[in-house]
C-alpha positions in Angstrom: 34.0 52.3 -41.2 32.6 55.5 -39.7 33.6 54.5 -36.2 37.2 54.0 -37.1 38.4 57.6 -36.7 36.6 58.2 -33.3 38.2 54.9 -32.1 41.6 56.0 -33.2 41.3 59.3 -31.3 39.9 57.7 -28.1 42.7 55.1 -28.2 45.3 57.9 -28.5 46.5 56.5 -31.8 46.2 59.9 -33.5 48.4 61.7 -30.9 47.6 63.7 -27.7 46.7 66.9 -29.6 43.9 65.2 -31.5 42.7 63.4 -28.4 42.6 66.6 -26.4 40.7 68.6 -29.1 38.2 65.9 -30.2 37.8 63.5 -27.3 34.2 64.5 -26.5 33.0 64.4 -30.1 34.8 61.1 -30.6 33.1 59.5 -27.6 29.7 60.7 -28.8 30.3 59.3 -32.3 31.6 56.0 -31.0 28.5 55.5 -28.9 26.0 56.7 -31.5 27.4 55.0 -34.6 27.3 51.4 -33.3 23.7 52.1 -32.1 22.8 53.3 -35.5 24.4 50.2 -37.1 22.5 48.0 -34.7 19.3 49.9 -35.5 19.9 49.0 -39.2 21.1 45.5 -38.6 18.2 44.1 -36.5 15.5 45.0 -39.0 17.7 43.7 -41.8 18.0 40.4 -40.1 14.3 40.2 -39.2 12.9 41.4 -42.6 15.6 40.2 -45.0 15.5 37.0 -47.0 16.6 33.7 -45.6 20.4 33.5 -45.1 20.9 37.2 -44.6 22.9 36.7 -41.5 25.4 34.4 -43.3 25.9 37.0 -46.0 27.4 39.3 -43.4 30.4 37.0 -43.0 32.3 38.1 -46.2 32.7 41.7 -45.1 32.9 41.0 -41.4 35.8 38.5 -41.6 38.4 40.9 -43.2 37.1 43.7 -40.9 37.9 41.5 -37.9 41.3 40.6 -39.4 42.0 44.3 -39.7 41.4 45.1 -36.0 44.8 43.9 -34.7 46.5 45.9 -37.4 44.5 49.0 -36.3 45.5 48.5 -32.7 49.1 48.1 -33.8 48.9 51.2 -36.0 49.6 49.0 -39.1 46.4 49.8 -41.0 48.4 51.8 -43.6 50.5 48.7 -44.5 49.7 46.9 -47.7 48.1 44.1 -45.7 45.9 46.6 -43.8 44.9 48.5 -46.9 44.0 45.3 -48.8 41.8 44.2 -45.9 40.0 47.5 -45.9 39.5 47.2 -49.6 38.2 43.6 -49.2 35.8 44.6 -46.4 34.3 47.5 -48.3 34.0 45.5 -51.6 32.5 42.5 -50.0 29.9 44.6 -48.2 28.1 44.5 -51.6 27.3 40.9 -51.1 24.7 41.3 -48.2 23.3 44.4 -49.8 22.7 42.6 -53.1 21.3 39.6 -51.3 18.9 41.7 -49.2 17.8 43.4 -52.4 16.5 40.1 -53.7 19.4 39.3 -56.0 20.3 35.7 -56.7 23.5 34.1 -55.2 25.2 34.4 -58.6 24.4 38.1 -59.0 25.4 38.9 -55.4 28.7 37.0 -55.9 29.3 38.9 -59.2 28.8 42.3 -57.7 31.0 41.7 -54.7 33.6 39.7 -56.8 33.9 42.5 -59.4 34.4 45.2 -56.7 36.8 43.0 -54.8 39.1 42.7 -57.8 38.7 46.3 -58.8 39.4 47.8 -55.3 42.2 45.5 -54.3 43.9 46.1 -57.6 43.4 49.8 -57.3 45.0 49.7 -53.8 48.1 48.1 -55.2 48.3 50.5 -58.1 48.0 53.5 -55.9 50.8 52.1 -53.6 52.9 51.8 -56.8 52.3 55.6 -57.3 53.4 56.5 -53.8 56.3 54.1 -53.8 57.7 55.7 -57.0 57.3 59.2 -55.5 59.3 58.1 -52.5 61.9 56.3 -54.6 60.9 53.0 -52.9 59.5 51.2 -55.9 60.4 47.5 -56.4 59.8 44.9 -59.1 57.1 43.4 -56.8 55.3 46.7 -56.6 55.4 47.0 -60.3 54.2 43.5 -61.1 51.6 43.0 -58.3 48.8 45.1 -59.7 49.3 43.6 -63.2 49.4 40.0 -61.9 46.3 40.5 -59.7 44.4 42.0 -62.6 45.3 39.2 -65.0 44.6 36.5 -62.5 41.3 38.1 -61.4 40.1 38.6 -65.0 41.0 35.0 -65.9 39.0 33.7 -62.9 36.0 35.8 -63.6 36.2 34.9 -67.3 36.3 31.2 -66.5 33.3 31.5 -64.1 31.4 33.5 -66.6 32.2 31.2 -69.4 31.1 28.1 -67.4 27.8 29.8 -66.6 28.4 30.1 -62.9 28.4 33.9 -63.1 26.7 36.2 -65.6 28.8 37.2 -68.6 29.1 40.8 -67.3 31.4 39.6 -64.5 34.3 39.3 -67.0 34.2 42.8 -68.4 32.6 45.0 -65.6 36.0 45.5 -63.8 37.7 46.7 -66.9 37.2 50.5 -66.4 39.0 50.3 -63.0 41.6 47.7 -64.1 42.6 49.7 -67.2 43.2 52.8 -65.2 45.1 50.8 -62.6 47.3 49.5 -65.5 48.0 53.1 -66.5 48.9 54.0 -62.9 51.2 51.0 -62.7 53.1 51.6 -65.9 53.2 55.4 -65.8 52.6 56.5 -62.2 52.0 60.2 -62.0 53.6 62.6 -59.5 52.1 62.7 -56.0 50.8 66.3 -56.7 48.2 64.7 -59.0 47.0 62.1 -56.3 43.7 64.0 -55.9 43.1 63.6 -59.7 44.0 60.0 -59.4 41.4 59.5 -56.6 38.6 61.3 -58.6 39.4 59.3 -61.7 39.3 56.1 -59.8 35.9 57.1 -58.4 34.7 57.8 -62.0 36.0 54.4 -63.1 34.2 52.7 -60.2 31.0 54.4 -61.3 31.7 53.1 -64.8 32.0 49.6 -63.4 28.7 50.1 -61.5 27.0 51.2 -64.8 28.2 48.1 -66.6 26.9 45.9 -63.8 23.5 47.6 -63.8 23.3 47.3 -67.5 24.5 43.7 -67.7 23.1 41.9 -64.7 19.8 39.9 -65.1 
C-alpha cells in the first residue's frame, strides 16, 4: 500500500513533472518499504501460529490481481477500487489469526470489513457519478444489492453457528451510511465530510466487533 505511490512516480505514471521532482525520494521509499515489509513478514512467519503463511493469501490475491490495472493506469476504475477495498479488508484475516483468534473470528472480522468497504466504494462512486451527471440505474442499485446480499449471507452464517452472531450486525454502521449516500448523494464539495463520516462509521463497526466477538 505504501509503496504504490513511489512505484507510480518511478514508472512515470504520474507524469514527467512528478517524476522529475520526486524521483530520488520515490526510489528511496521503494527500496526501504519492501525491506521494512520483509522485516515484519519473516518474524511473523517464524513466530506466528501454524498456518500463518496461508492466511496471507486472502489479501495477497486481490493485490496481485490489481497489479495489471495499476500498470495500465486503471486502478481508479470500479474493478480497481473494489480490488483495493478487498485487499485492505482481507488484511484483517492474517492479523486476527496471528493474534490468536479462531478461524471463525478471523473470518468474521475480515468478512465484515470486506462487505463494509466494498459497499462503501460503490456508494462513493454513486456520489461522484451523480456529480458528473453520469449516474445509471446500475450505480444506484449496486450498493443496495451488495449490502442486502452481504447481510443475508452473514446472517445465514451467523444463524447456523458458523460465525459469531455479531457478524450479522457489525457492518450496519457503514452500510446504513452507504444507503444514505446511495439514495441522497451529497454534492462533491462535501466529499471530505463523507470520508470522515465513513471513517467514523468504520470505527463504529470496529467497536461492535470488539464488543461482540468471543
